[in-house]
ROVOPA-758507 format. One line per field, with one value per residue (C-alpha): x, y, z; residue in one letter. Coordinates in pm, 1 decimal, decimal comma, padded with zeros to 6 digits. Example, Ala and Ser with C-alpha at 12.3 -4.5 7.8 and 13.67 -1.06 7.14 Angstrom:
! ROVOPA-758507
u = (01230,0  01367,0)
v = (-00450,0  -00106,0)
w = (00780,0  00714,0)
type = (A  S)
//
This chain:
! ROVOPA-758507
u = (04942,0  05109,3  05286,9  04942,2  04827,9  05118,4  05032,0  04666,8  04768,8  04962,8  04709,0  04391,2  04506,6  04829,5  05060,9  05392,1  05408,0  05191,3  05196,9  05311,0  05090,3  04903,7  05141,4  05136,1  04754,0  04713,5  04966,4  04775,7  04442,1  04590,7  04735,6  04370,2  04414,5  04132,1  04284,0  04226,7  04381,1  04420,7  04539,0  04491,9  04243,2  04405,9  04634,5  04468,7  04256,1  04024,9  04312,4  04366,5  04043,2  03990,6  04310,8  04241,0  03886,9  04037,7  04278,7  04032,0  03752,3  03389,4  03241,4  03373,5  03114,0  03202,2  02997,9  02995,9  02798,9  02719,5  02548,3  02786,2  03087,1  02945,9  02865,0  03208,6  03387,7  03177,3  03204,3  03582,4  03603,2  03381,5  03596,8  03905,7  03720,4  03645,9  03291,5  03125,4  02786,2  02606,5  02278,8  02128,9  01818,7  01896,1  01783,2  01442,1  01354,1  01345,1  01695,2  01823,8  01677,1  01827,1  02172,1  02149,7  02051,8  02348,6  02573,3  02456,8  02566,4  02914,6  02892,2  03050,9  03382,6  03266,0  02924,3  02892,2  02604,5  02467,8  02492,0  02115,6  02063,0  02200,6  01895,6  01690,8  01674,0  01577,8  01877,7  02124,3  01959,9  02026,2  02388,8  02426,0  02386,2  02697,1  03061,3  03200,2  03573,4  03613,1  03396,7  03545,1  03409,0  03479,9  03464,6  03495,8  03495,8  03117,3  03102,9  03220,2  02991,8  03303,5  03362,7  03251,5  02999,6  02841,4  02595,7  02392,7  02341,3  02717,1  02656,2  02477,1  02798,3  02912,9  02570,3  02626,5  02974,2  02839,1  02559,2  02769,7  02832,9  03208,5  03367,8  03505,5  03819,5  03721,3  03899,1  03807,9  03932,8  03927,7  04121,0  04041,9  04041,3  04169,6  04319,6  03981,7  03795,4  04049,0  04004,4  03627,5  03653,1  03867,6  03636,2  03311,7  03443,7  03647,5  03979,6  04304,6  04448,3  04795,3  04649,4  04610,6  04811,2  04867,0  05060,2  05061,4  04817,5  05044,2  04961,1  05283,0  05120,3  04867,7  04933,3  04703,2  04609,9  04373,9  04252,6  04116,4  03996,5  03912,3  03597,4  03532,1  03328,7  03573,2  03856,0  03652,4  03547,6  03900,1  04044,2  03794,5  03837,4  04214,3  04180,6  03876,2  04033,5  04097,0  03850,8  03765,1  03517,8  03382,3  03232,5  02980,4  02809,8  02445,1  02222,8  02131,1  02493,5  02551,2  02257,4  02377,7  02733,4  02605,7  02388,9  02663,9  02930,1  02689,3  02635,8  03015,5  03016,9  03178,3  03098,8  02958,8  02739,3  02579,5  02500,4  02316,6  02059,1  01774,6  01789,6  01606,7  01801,0  01774,7  01913,9  02199,1  02289,6  02281,9  02506,2  02748,8  02780,4  02852,4  03129,1  03276,5  03272,0  03444,6  03139,9  03147,0  03478,2  03355,0  03117,4  02963,6  02836,0  02763,2  02936,3  02672,4  02897,6  03225,9  03261,8  03399,7  03387,4  03655,2  03764,5  04141,6  04198,7  04051,8  04310,7  04165,8  03920,3  03806,5  03606,9  03391,5  03297,0  03480,4  03373,3  03264,1  03566,4  03907,9  03792,8  03540,6  03788,6  04074,2  03851,3  03690,8  04015,8  04180,9  03964,7  04207,4  04509,4  04421,2  04638,6  04941,5  04985,8  05021,7  04685,6  04555,4  04329,2  04207,8  03982,7  03814,7  03756,5  03510,3  03422,9  03056,6  03133,7  03167,7  02808,4  02681,0  02852,7  02736,7  02379,9  02422,5  02571,4  02281,9  02037,9  02199,7  02372,8  02214,5  02297,2  02545,1  02754,7  02726,0  03018,4  03247,2  03135,9  03202,1  03554,0  03615,5  03478,3  03724,4  04010,2  03898,6  03894,3  04244,5  04361,9  04228,7  04423,8  04749,9  05063,6  05244,6  05268,0  04912,9  05002,8  05174,4  04867,8  04649,0  04886,6  04910,1  04529,9  04521,5  04796,9  05054,6  05411,6  05429,0  05801,1  05933,1  05718,8  05582,6  05736,6  05437,7  05141,4  05033,2  05198,5  05528,4  05555,7  05435,7  05713,9  05565,4  05780,3  05665,7  05598,7  05616,4  05259,7  05349,5  05221,8  04885,0  04859,8  04921,3  04641,4  04398,5  04502,7  04479,7  04131,4  04012,6  04132,6  03978,6  03645,9  03658,4  03740,5  03368,9  03279,1  03313,3  03538,8  03295,8  03242,3  03617,9  03672,1  03401,7  03566,6  03910,3  03782,7  03573,4  03229,5  02923,9  02722,3  02440,6  02548,2  02910,1  02794,9  02547,2  02822,8  03040,2  03316,0  03365,2  03527,0  03796,4  04152,3  04153,0  03842,4  03929,5  04303,0  04280,2  04041,6  04249,3  04119,0  03767,8  03573,3  03613,0  03991,5  04011,8  03805,0  04037,5  04339,3  04179,1  04126,3  04496,8  04588,3  04354,6  04533,0  04864,2  04722,1  04755,2  04378,3  04159,0  03790,4  03532,6  03270,0  02898,8  02586,2  02778,7  03153,2  03377,7  03751,6  04025,3  04401,3  04607,7  04937,0  05123,5  04919,1  05019,6  05384,4  05318,5  05157,0  05462,5  05698,8  05847,4  05731,8  05707,4  05429,7  05492,1  05244,1  05271,2  05270,1  04941,5  04985,4  04757,0  04631,9  04413,9  04059,5  03876,5  03521,6  03511,2  03224,1  03463,5  03429,5  03795,7  03907,1  03701,2  03834,2  04196,8  04132,4  04012,8  04332,9  04533,6  04340,5  04398,3  04772,0  04778,7  04603,2  04857,1  05147,0  04978,3  05034,7  04798,7  04674,3  04839,6  05178,1  05116,2  04996,5  04840,0  04496,2  04680,2  04872,1  04553,8  04375,7  04670,5  04633,6  04268,6  04377,7  04669,2  04535,1  04880,8  04863,9  05234,8  05524,5  05669,6  05342,6  05296,5  05628,9  05481,6  05226,6  05305,1  05429,6  05546,3  05913,6  06110,7  06052,9  05677,8  05650,2  05831,7  05620,1  05275,5  05273,4  05138,7  04837,8  04730,3  04803,0  04598,2  04303,5  04323,6  04346,1  04034,1  03850,3  03941,3  03828,6  03491,1  03468,9  03618,6  03481,0  03723,8  04027,6  04347,2  04325,5  04704,6  04945,7  05203,4  05550,7  05811,4  06123,2  06334,3  06111,7  06038,9  06179,6  06422,2  06262,3  06202,1  06311,7  06051,0  06126,1  06022,1  05745,9  06004,7  06193,0  05864,8  05802,3  06142,9  06069,2  05720,9  05867,5  06095,0  05781,2  05753,2  05402,0  05271,1  05319,4  05672,9  05767,0  05619,6  05829,7  06146,1  06103,5  05978,0  05656,4  05287,1  05102,4  04875,9  05185,1  05313,6  04969,0  04975,5  05318,8  05180,1  04879,7  05123,2  05313,8  04988,9  04907,7  05248,2  05169,2  05387,9  05284,4  05105,8  04977,6  04639,0  04651,2  04932,8  04714,4  04354,3  04270,5  04031,4  03752,0  03720,5  03673,4  03294,4  03245,4  03431,5  03220,8  02899,9  03014,8  03119,7  02790,9  02599,8  02772,4  02966,7  03337,5  03375,1  03496,9  03683,3  03519,4  03157,8  03292,7  03497,8  03187,6  03019,2  03301,9  03450,2  03721,7  03982,2  03942,0  04186,0  04178,8  04469,7  04261,9  03978,9  04209,7  04385,8  04047,4  03923,4  04239,9  04269,9)
v = (-02502,9  -02493,8  -02168,5  -02021,3  -02150,0  -01967,8  -01646,2  -01675,6  -01733,5  -01406,3  -01201,3  -01315,0  -01413,7  -01216,6  -01507,8  -01558,9  -01934,3  -02227,8  -02375,1  -02724,0  -02976,1  -02723,6  -02746,3  -03127,3  -03132,4  -02875,5  -03050,4  -03375,5  -03219,9  -03037,7  -03373,1  -03493,8  -03732,8  -03784,2  -03681,2  -03702,8  -03413,9  -03443,8  -03116,4  -02974,5  -02695,9  -02369,5  -02543,0  -02379,8  -02661,7  -02425,4  -02297,1  -02655,8  -02648,6  -02274,2  -02229,1  -02531,8  -02395,9  -02076,1  -02266,9  -02521,0  -02428,8  -02435,6  -02430,3  -02622,0  -02768,7  -02755,4  -02978,2  -02825,5  -02933,7  -02601,7  -02283,5  -02069,7  -02224,8  -02149,3  -01789,9  -01722,8  -01883,3  -01710,3  -01369,8  -01409,3  -01511,0  -01224,9  -00985,4  -01086,5  -01083,7  -01455,0  -01512,4  -01759,6  -01833,3  -02085,7  -02275,3  -02392,0  -02363,4  -02002,6  -01877,3  -01900,3  -02136,5  -01836,2  -01727,8  -02083,3  -02097,7  -01760,5  -01872,5  -02196,6  -02001,5  -01770,0  -02073,0  -02213,6  -01883,0  -01935,1  -01658,7  -01853,9  -02031,6  -02199,0  -02301,9  -02421,5  -02660,6  -02846,2  -03227,5  -03257,3  -03097,3  -03414,7  -03605,7  -03415,2  -03579,1  -03244,3  -03065,3  -03326,7  -03303,4  -02927,6  -02983,2  -03216,3  -02908,6  -02742,1  -02787,4  -02928,4  -03004,9  -03054,3  -03168,8  -03073,2  -03258,6  -03051,8  -03206,4  -03541,3  -03738,9  -03684,6  -03950,0  -04226,1  -04406,2  -04449,2  -04075,1  -03849,0  -03647,6  -03890,9  -03726,2  -03981,1  -03725,4  -03744,3  -04093,1  -03930,3  -03761,3  -04060,1  -04070,4  -03712,8  -03798,0  -04100,0  -03894,1  -03609,4  -03634,1  -03594,3  -03742,5  -03460,8  -03472,1  -03547,8  -03388,8  -03488,7  -03270,0  -03314,0  -03214,9  -03514,1  -03866,3  -04187,5  -04451,2  -04630,5  -04313,6  -04231,8  -04580,3  -04533,2  -04199,6  -04355,9  -04655,4  -04453,6  -04192,3  -04447,2  -04268,2  -04466,9  -04472,2  -04384,6  -04048,2  -03946,9  -03641,9  -03602,4  -03302,5  -03425,5  -03358,0  -03158,6  -02794,7  -02646,5  -02326,0  -02505,4  -02610,3  -02876,7  -02921,5  -03142,3  -03008,2  -03260,5  -03231,9  -02860,9  -02652,8  -02629,2  -02312,1  -02129,9  -02221,7  -02118,3  -01786,8  -01694,8  -01804,7  -01607,7  -01297,5  -01322,8  -01337,5  -01113,1  -00922,5  -01243,8  -01437,6  -01788,7  -02074,7  -02271,5  -02606,1  -02795,1  -03127,8  -03022,6  -02724,6  -02696,3  -02651,3  -02398,7  -02189,1  -02210,6  -02101,8  -01823,7  -01678,0  -01704,1  -01542,5  -01270,9  -01182,4  -01162,9  -00887,0  -01102,2  -01018,9  -01365,9  -01529,3  -01872,8  -02119,0  -02452,1  -02642,2  -02550,0  -02186,4  -02064,2  -01989,8  -01613,9  -01614,5  -01848,7  -01632,8  -01317,9  -01470,8  -01603,9  -01269,6  -01086,3  -01334,2  -01310,7  -00929,9  -00934,7  -00774,2  -01067,8  -01219,5  -01556,0  -01808,5  -02080,3  -02358,5  -02721,1  -02904,8  -02751,6  -02444,6  -02406,2  -02635,7  -02407,6  -02088,9  -01880,4  -01673,1  -01675,8  -01489,5  -01740,7  -01758,2  -02046,7  -02334,7  -02452,7  -02775,0  -02750,1  -03116,4  -03400,5  -03461,7  -03807,7  -03880,2  -03757,0  -03652,8  -03408,1  -03282,0  -03216,3  -03050,3  -02825,1  -02748,8  -02682,9  -02374,3  -02193,1  -02022,6  -02049,7  -01742,5  -01939,0  -01751,0  -01936,6  -02050,8  -02278,9  -02584,8  -02681,6  -02970,6  -02961,8  -03326,0  -03478,9  -03847,5  -03746,9  -03652,0  -04019,7  -04091,1  -03784,5  -03895,4  -04257,7  -04128,0  -03910,3  -04205,0  -04429,1  -04163,9  -04084,3  -04399,6  -04714,4  -05047,9  -05137,1  -04826,0  -04803,8  -05039,6  -04837,9  -04509,8  -04647,2  -04749,9  -04395,3  -04261,1  -04480,1  -04339,6  -03992,9  -04097,2  -04243,2  -03909,3  -03729,8  -03961,2  -04008,7  -03856,7  -03875,0  -03587,1  -03483,9  -03376,1  -03710,9  -03895,6  -03712,5  -03780,0  -04146,9  -04174,0  -04044,3  -04279,1  -04003,3  -04069,5  -03926,0  -03849,7  -03631,8  -03489,5  -03143,0  -02973,2  -02735,1  -02929,1  -02949,0  -03287,9  -03189,9  -02878,0  -03046,0  -03004,8  -03238,9  -03536,6  -03892,8  -04156,9  -04534,6  -04671,6  -05026,3  -05176,5  -04998,0  -05097,9  -05463,1  -05441,4  -05312,6  -05569,5  -05852,4  -05738,9  -05736,3  -06093,6  -06213,2  -06062,1  -06269,9  -05980,4  -05937,3  -05622,9  -05251,6  -04984,7  -04870,7  -05220,0  -05281,9  -04944,6  -05030,9  -05363,0  -05202,4  -04931,8  -05167,6  -05042,9  -05183,0  -05160,9  -05418,9  -05572,5  -05609,7  -05795,2  -06014,8  -06123,5  -06200,6  -05973,9  -05860,3  -06203,5  -06142,6  -06078,7  -05759,2  -05621,2  -05290,4  -05299,2  -04939,3  -04821,2  -04504,9  -04393,7  -04272,7  -04467,9  -04168,5  -04162,2  -04538,5  -04500,3  -04226,9  -04446,0  -04725,5  -04475,2  -04390,2  -04761,3  -04791,6  -04497,5  -04679,3  -04988,0  -05198,5  -05247,7  -05309,5  -05222,8  -05455,1  -05218,3  -05286,1  -05172,2  -05234,2  -05200,6  -05444,8  -05424,6  -05684,1  -05712,0  -05665,2  -05847,0  -05535,6  -05543,8  -05904,6  -05799,7  -05550,1  -05823,3  -06043,4  -05765,3  -05730,6  -05371,7  -05067,3  -04807,8  -04439,4  -04158,2  -03784,6  -03698,0  -03584,7  -03315,4  -03358,3  -03036,3  -02945,7  -02936,0  -02609,7  -02565,7  -02363,1  -02173,1  -02042,3  -01661,3  -01609,6  -01844,0  -01644,6  -01315,3  -01428,9  -01552,2  -01201,1  -01056,1  -01304,4  -01217,1  -00844,6  -00897,7  -01138,5  -00883,6  -00619,2  -00848,8  -00993,6  -01352,3  -01642,0  -01633,6  -01964,7  -01805,7  -01575,4  -01851,6  -02190,9  -02277,3  -02510,2  -02213,0  -02007,5  -02295,9  -02319,7  -01947,3  -02013,0  -02282,6  -02094,8  -01736,1  -01573,1  -01220,2  -01132,7  -01178,4  -01455,2  -01647,9  -01589,1  -01761,9  -02074,5  -02107,6  -02388,0  -02234,5  -01904,4  -01812,3  -01497,2  -01344,2  -01405,9  -01273,9  -00957,7  -00909,9  -01020,4  -01080,8  -00743,7  -00759,7  -01102,1  -01029,3  -00708,1  -00898,7  -01168,8  -00905,0  -00727,5  -01058,8  -01165,8  -00828,1  -00874,5  -01243,7  -01276,6  -01630,7  -01752,3  -01913,7  -02064,6  -02441,7  -02489,4  -02490,9  -02215,2  -02341,1  -02331,1  -02121,7  -02419,8  -02499,7  -02146,9  -02029,1  -01742,8  -01413,9  -01168,1  -00809,7  -00620,5  -00263,7  -00299,0  -00039,6  00216,1  00182,8  00253,0  00556,7  00706,6  00678,4  00822,7  01126,6  01178,8  01238,9  00904,8  00781,9  00442,8  00290,8  00434,7  00289,5  -00048,4  -00052,6  00056,3  -00202,5  -00476,7  -00518,8  -00500,0  -00175,3  -00333,6  -00418,7  -00061,3  00066,3  -00163,9  -00025,8  00326,8  00221,6  00057,6  00386,3  00570,4  00324,9  00408,1  00780,5  00883,4  01187,9  01116,9  01395,3  01273,1  01502,6  01283,9  00973,7  01059,3  01206,5  01498,0  01337,5  01055,8  01282,3  01338,0  00964,3  00887,6  01140,0  00982,4  00627,4  00714,8  00895,0  00590,3  00311,3  00484,7  00495,3  00171,0  -00078,9  -00037,4  -00317,3  -00183,4  00152,2  -00017,4  -00196,0  00142,1  00271,9  00207,9  -00059,2  00209,9  00342,0  00143,4  00059,9  00302,1  00590,3  00502,9  00483,4  00809,6  00979,9  00859,9  00991,7  01326,5)
w = (-04265,3  -03927,6  -04016,8  -04082,0  -03742,6  -03572,8  -03755,0  -03648,7  -03288,5  -03295,7  -03488,5  -03307,6  -02962,0  -02919,3  -02831,4  -03004,1  -02944,5  -02842,4  -02492,0  -02407,3  -02586,3  -02798,8  -03093,2  -03094,6  -03078,2  -03355,8  -03582,3  -03530,0  -03631,3  -03930,1  -04040,7  -04044,0  -03750,9  -03503,8  -03170,0  -02795,6  -02601,7  -02224,0  -02077,3  -01724,1  -01657,7  -01753,6  -02003,1  -02304,3  -02453,3  -02643,4  -02858,5  -02975,3  -03176,3  -03227,1  -03429,6  -03657,7  -03703,2  -03844,8  -04069,1  -04207,3  -04452,8  -04342,0  -03991,2  -03691,5  -03454,1  -03084,2  -02853,2  -02507,2  -02199,0  -02032,4  -02147,2  -01941,6  -02115,2  -02460,5  -02378,9  -02229,4  -02523,9  -02789,3  -02619,7  -02606,6  -02972,9  -03088,1  -02891,3  -03089,9  -03420,1  -03474,6  -03608,8  -03371,6  -03219,4  -03000,6  -03014,2  -02686,0  -02470,0  -02372,7  -02715,1  -02883,3  -03165,9  -03400,5  -03297,3  -03343,3  -03694,3  -03783,7  -03667,2  -03863,5  -04176,0  -04123,8  -04076,1  -04408,8  -04565,3  -04416,9  -04160,5  -03870,3  -03823,1  -03500,3  -03369,3  -03010,5  -02950,2  -02649,0  -02675,5  -02619,6  -02962,9  -03118,9  -02996,1  -03255,9  -03601,6  -03758,1  -03609,3  -03735,2  -04076,4  -04081,9  -03983,7  -04282,3  -04502,4  -04359,1  -04453,4  -04126,6  -04132,4  -03754,4  -03462,7  -03125,9  -02823,9  -02514,2  -02163,6  -02340,6  -02014,2  -02020,2  -02294,6  -02061,6  -01820,7  -01604,7  -01595,5  -01311,0  -01512,8  -01760,1  -02002,9  -02207,3  -02485,4  -02557,7  -02696,0  -02993,4  -03112,2  -03314,4  -03480,7  -03600,8  -03730,7  -03921,8  -04077,0  -04216,6  -04593,8  -04548,6  -04236,5  -04021,6  -03810,6  -03451,1  -03155,5  -02798,7  -02513,7  -02136,6  -01825,6  -01606,5  -01746,1  -01593,0  -01827,2  -01826,4  -01925,4  -02197,9  -02342,5  -02334,6  -02517,9  -02790,0  -02828,6  -02840,9  -03084,8  -03285,5  -03225,7  -03232,3  -02879,8  -03010,0  -03115,2  -02750,5  -02647,7  -02273,3  -02149,2  -01788,5  -01508,6  -01277,6  -01198,9  -01067,4  -00942,9  -00719,5  -00360,8  -00215,1  00147,5  00348,5  00684,1  00935,7  01293,3  01292,2  01315,7  00944,2  00942,7  01170,4  00932,6  00627,2  00779,7  00886,5  00553,3  00348,2  00562,0  00540,3  00160,6  00120,6  -00166,5  -00363,1  -00575,6  -00461,0  -00491,8  -00196,3  -00297,7  -00083,8  -00150,1  -00106,5  -00181,7  00186,5  00294,4  00012,9  00136,8  00498,8  00413,5  00189,0  00465,6  00729,9  00510,9  00405,4  00774,4  00810,4  00548,4  00278,6  -00084,9  -00153,3  -00417,1  -00444,0  -00720,2  -00724,4  -00928,6  -00691,0  -00805,6  -01114,0  -01433,0  -01390,6  -01036,5  -01129,4  -01426,9  -01212,3  -00944,1  -01202,5  -01378,1  -01052,5  -00980,8  -01329,7  -01306,7  -00964,4  -00802,7  -00561,5  -00461,0  -00329,5  -00488,1  -00270,8  -00494,4  -00559,9  -00842,7  -01074,0  -01090,5  -01264,2  -01564,0  -01830,2  -01623,0  -01789,9  -01488,5  -01465,2  -01136,4  -00890,5  -00615,5  -00415,1  -00431,8  -00092,2  -00061,8  00249,1  00203,7  00035,3  -00329,0  -00439,3  -00658,4  -00763,3  -01111,4  -00964,4  -00707,3  -00949,1  -01204,3  -00942,6  -00759,6  -01096,3  -01146,4  -00920,3  -01073,7  -01439,5  -01494,7  -01376,9  -01048,4  -00718,8  -00582,4  -00308,0  -00311,6  00035,0  00129,3  00472,1  00560,8  00804,4  00831,2  00792,1  00430,9  00340,2  00445,7  00258,2  -00062,5  -00022,1  00003,5  -00308,1  -00499,2  -00396,6  -00516,5  -00850,6  -00977,9  -01116,0  -00953,2  -01226,6  -01155,2  -00775,8  -00706,8  -00934,4  -00778,4  -00429,1  -00533,0  -00652,6  -00325,5  -00134,9  -00344,7  -00239,3  00127,6  00084,3  -00055,0  00252,9  00484,9  00297,8  00445,1  00111,1  -00137,5  -00229,3  -00584,3  -00646,6  -00514,7  -00766,4  -01057,2  -00967,2  -00971,4  -01329,0  -01440,7  -01467,2  -01355,7  -01004,7  -01013,8  -00730,8  -00453,1  -00529,7  -00223,2  -00202,5  -00066,1  00297,1  00340,9  00181,1  00398,8  00719,4  00976,0  01236,6  01330,0  01260,1  01524,3  01498,0  01509,1  01403,7  01729,4  01703,5  01335,6  01427,7  01685,4  01422,0  01160,7  01413,5  01514,5  01151,8  01104,7  01432,9  01323,6  01004,3  00766,7  00698,5  00893,8  00830,2  00972,5  01244,2  01386,9  01402,5  01574,1  01829,3  01914,6  01944,4  02181,1  02393,6  02290,8  02473,8  02151,3  02151,6  01820,4  01938,2  02250,8  02058,2  01820,0  02125,0  01995,9  02355,5  02410,8  02147,6  02275,2  02068,3  02240,9  02406,8  02328,8  02201,2  02472,3  02521,8  02181,2  02103,7  01840,3  01608,1  01654,7  01595,5  01276,1  01151,9  01228,4  01022,4  00738,4  00760,3  00732,3  00431,7  00266,8  00323,0  00144,4  00460,0  00474,2  00170,2  00126,0  -00027,1  -00162,7  -00152,3  00027,4  00351,7  00283,3  00466,1  00532,5  00502,3  00552,4  00234,7  00156,5  00274,6  00594,9  00651,6  00627,3  00907,6  01117,3  01063,8  01166,4  00816,3  00768,9  00999,4  00998,9  01071,6  01111,4  01164,7  01530,7  01681,2  01947,8  02246,5  02405,6  02703,4  02568,9  02631,7  02504,8  02185,8  02350,4  02616,9  02591,0  02686,4  02410,4  02158,5  02297,5  02265,3  01912,5  01829,9  01975,5  01769,6  01454,4  01504,9  01539,7  01244,8  01025,6  01126,3  01042,8  00735,0  00845,5  00927,6  01290,3  01378,6  01307,6  01604,0  01839,7  01777,5  01914,3  02153,2  02297,7  02331,3  02503,2  02743,5  02816,0  02901,8  03147,4  03310,7  03295,7  03288,0  03436,8  03426,5  03184,0  03403,2  03399,9  03027,0  02964,7  03125,0  02843,5  02596,8  02274,1  02424,7  02398,9  02468,9  02125,9  02123,9  02475,5  02367,2  02054,8  02166,9  02542,2  02653,2  02417,1  02542,2  02909,0  02888,3  02735,5  03005,9  03281,0  03153,9  03119,2  03474,3  03610,7  03442,6  03539,8  03892,5  03925,0  03655,8  03820,9  03684,0  03642,1  03637,2  03934,3  03958,6  03868,9  04143,8  04105,0  03995,5  03699,3  03580,6  03252,2  03232,8  03332,1  03051,8  03044,3  03251,1  03140,5  02778,1  02825,9  02940,3  02610,7  02431,7  02656,4  02572,3  02199,8  02254,1  02430,1  02128,4  01923,6  01740,5  01664,6  01779,9  01432,6  01405,2  01745,2  01646,5  01330,1  01509,4  01788,7  01551,4  01748,6  01659,6  01731,1  01994,4  02204,2  02180,6  02279,6  02583,1  02678,4  02676,5  02888,5  03132,0  03153,8  03226,0  03506,6  03657,9  03654,1  03361,0  03161,6  02831,0  02603,3  02477,4  02171,6  02037,1  02067,0  01972,8  01630,2  01678,1  01472,8  01728,5  02033,0  01980,7  01928,4  02250,2  02442,3  02313,0  02393,9  02749,4  02808,8  02682,8  02882,2  03160,6  03246,6  03445,0  03185,0  02857,2  02658,1  02661,4  02543,6  02268,4  02138,8  02078,5  01860,2  01513,7  01509,1  01432,7  01788,0  02003,5  02373,8  02412,5  02275,4  02515,5  02816,1  02728,8  02679,6  03020,1  03187,1  03012,2)
type = (X  X  X  X  X  X  X  X  X  X  X  X  X  X  X  X  X  X  X  X  X  X  X  X  X  X  X  X  X  X  X  X  X  X  X  X  X  X  X  X  X  X  X  X  X  X  X  X  X  X  X  X  X  X  X  X  X  X  X  X  X  X  X  X  X  X  X  X  X  X  X  X  X  X  X  X  X  X  X  X  X  X  X  X  X  X  X  X  X  X  X  X  X  X  X  X  X  X  X  X  X  X  X  X  X  X  X  X  X  X  X  X  X  X  X  X  X  X  X  X  X  X  X  X  X  X  X  X  X  X  X  X  X  X  X  X  X  X  X  X  X  X  X  X  X  X  X  X  X  X  X  X  X  X  X  X  X  X  X  X  X  X  X  X  X  X  X  X  X  X  X  X  X  X  X  X  X  X  X  X  X  X  X  X  X  X  X  X  X  X  X  X  X  X  X  X  X  X  X  X  X  X  X  X  X  X  X  X  X  X  X  X  X  X  X  X  X  X  X  X  X  X  X  X  X  X  X  X  X  X  X  X  X  X  X  X  X  X  X  X  X  X  X  X  X  X  X  X  X  X  X  X  X  X  X  X  X  X  X  X  X  X  X  X  X  X  X  X  X  X  X  X  X  X  X  X  X  X  X  X  X  X  X  X  X  X  X  X  X  X  X  X  X  X  X  X  X  X  X  X  X  X  X  X  X  X  X  X  X  X  X  X  X  X  X  X  X  X  X  X  X  X  X  X  X  X  X  X  X  X  X  X  X  X  X  X  X  X  X  X  X  X  X  X  X  X  X  X  X  X  X  X  X  X  X  X  X  X  X  X  X  X  X  X  X  X  X  X  X  X  X  X  X  X  X  X  X  X  X  X  X  X  X  X  X  X  X  X  X  X  X  X  X  X  X  X  X  X  X  X  X  X  X  X  X  X  X  X  X  X  X  X  X  X  X  X  X  X  X  X  X  X  X  X  X  X  X  X  X  X  X  X  X  X  X  X  X  X  X  X  X  X  X  X  X  X  X  X  X  X  X  X  X  X  X  X  X  X  X  X  X  X  X  X  X  X  X  X  X  X  X  X  X  X  X  X  X  X  X  X  X  X  X  X  X  X  X  X  X  X  X  X  X  X  X  X  X  X  X  X  X  X  X  X  X  X  X  X  X  X  X  X  X  X  X  X  X  X  X  X  X  X  X  X  X  X  X  X  X  X  X  X  X  X  X  X  X  X  X  X  X  X  X  X  X  X  X  X  X  X  X  X  X  X  X  X  X  X  X  X  X  X  X  X  X  X  X  X  X  X  X  X  X  X  X  X  X  X  X  X  X  X  X  X  X  X  X  X  X  X  X  X  X  X  X  X  X  X  X  X  X  X  X  X  X  X  X  X  X  X  X  X  X  X  X  X  X  X  X  X  X  X  X  X  X  X  X  X  X  X  X  X  X  X  X  X  X  X  X  X  X  X  X  X  X  X  X  X  X  X  X  X  X  X  X  X  X  X  X  X  X  X  X  X  X  X  X  X  X  X  X  X  X  X  X  X  X  X  X  X  X  X  X  X  X  X  X  X  X  X  X  X  X  X  X  X  X  X  X  X  X  X)
//
């Protein structure tokens, strides 16, 4: 029988061999063993029941939780010539009856049904009239009350199995199941636990990253724009945030769609189809979107807010890179996410399950604060052997040095003990930072020796440090309506000096308001250069370097070298573009003054070569274009353009016909007539982005 399965794989699906785990699962089913198959998203679970369905006589029943999943699967099967259909709420009663009649005539090899159908006595009675050799339970974690997406209707599956005249083989499939959930699946569906096939949870083509302490929307916008040709999903926790992100990205000119349960069926279907057809590249959605979406070319999954548990996160993130190509999974963390998820848990879970859901939420918070390998942290959660670090995730590739924070950790742990180990993270952070909060004073915590010992930190920073210690298992969390924290055995070892604590170094920078117009202008310059070089903006200069430029206002190469993060090479490649932008800004805003003292001669860095623009001029006179000079000199085009403008300022001869394409001349004339000739920026704002400052300056001087 297995030889037949291999032939069918080749003839119907075009593969010469099964993937890891598929062969073992199919052999198990063909040997008439009930089987649980745990395989990561993109691992090819559907083949595990579709091939046996073709081998075995009769009609296989596939229980699937989402209409979109059924339609995608059936459309794919029909395309390769496998007779299949689905029965769910998207079709009329008449259509459902017609399909059941056709099934009784043996027309279909697979029928996909929604689990809610099993609540109907009449429907089960009609299934009893079919020859059913196999029942496949997709997204089987939905059967467990300890799973992240419990569906009560899944509990009716065993009733169907018991009612069928001949017991079918049962196959349960899922991508995300903890040991507890796997045990629950086996118990509910009466499958021997030794018949569980696990291929491993690792996805070697995915790189994971957690971003903390940044403007989330700014990161999202820049990321999406940088990858605007790639398909991606952005997950948010609430419908309101989905709508907000959708509207903002739409205004940015992004081809974006949205999906959440507050939309009507027609609108959701329309948005989903546009995404599947690559008419939109980005989908902003709640967790209502994605289960079973068979789109293989999703290059990234970006979580704008932290999900409530690891099961949800790994399943959603796992929708990236189903084609096996490298893809990114990024989680943008904010401490506010914890409160949002606690609220959602309180609203959706019954009292019996709340404690378990809060424990899962804490595991998710730990993940966001760990400095260990992120992939290994995920595998460990699912009971998979972590093995070696992945070498790809944000933590594995983080080049920052570590600092010893044992002393600060001891202060926190001591404070928790002195407070009786019966208060939450926020209260402890307030005591440590010397808060004058009324409750802290009433409880006389201001009299503790640990009161204010971390007063150099903000309460937020102290809370994040506590979260880090929780992720290192030095502090435990007692869940409940008001979670409290306590010192673990490992934490006690730290207190006793038996164990050190290290944390990645945090770089302190001069804080400049993000509303600073110069900061925004320089970020635009950085983005332009980054786009030209096809690298992330922070590779050009970090935000810390740009903020330092805003403080020091460097107006010459010497002064630019004094900016933190600027070396000789970056000065050579990018200095002119940034200096020119700062010069223009200072001309327009004469009240803006440097906030940093000028270095004396003894502390200045080595002076750069000042005649770089002359080298550019020589090449320009030889007839090379701006882009050719940039390539030859290994500089970005904006720097070369600035060199030419510098030459013009020094009275050197520049032929404007070599600079301005003829089609832009009328546009330049109109712009100058509209806003005058005094400043370059107002003219630039009237023109297409292809028209550079160099073209404007040459036009004004011709």
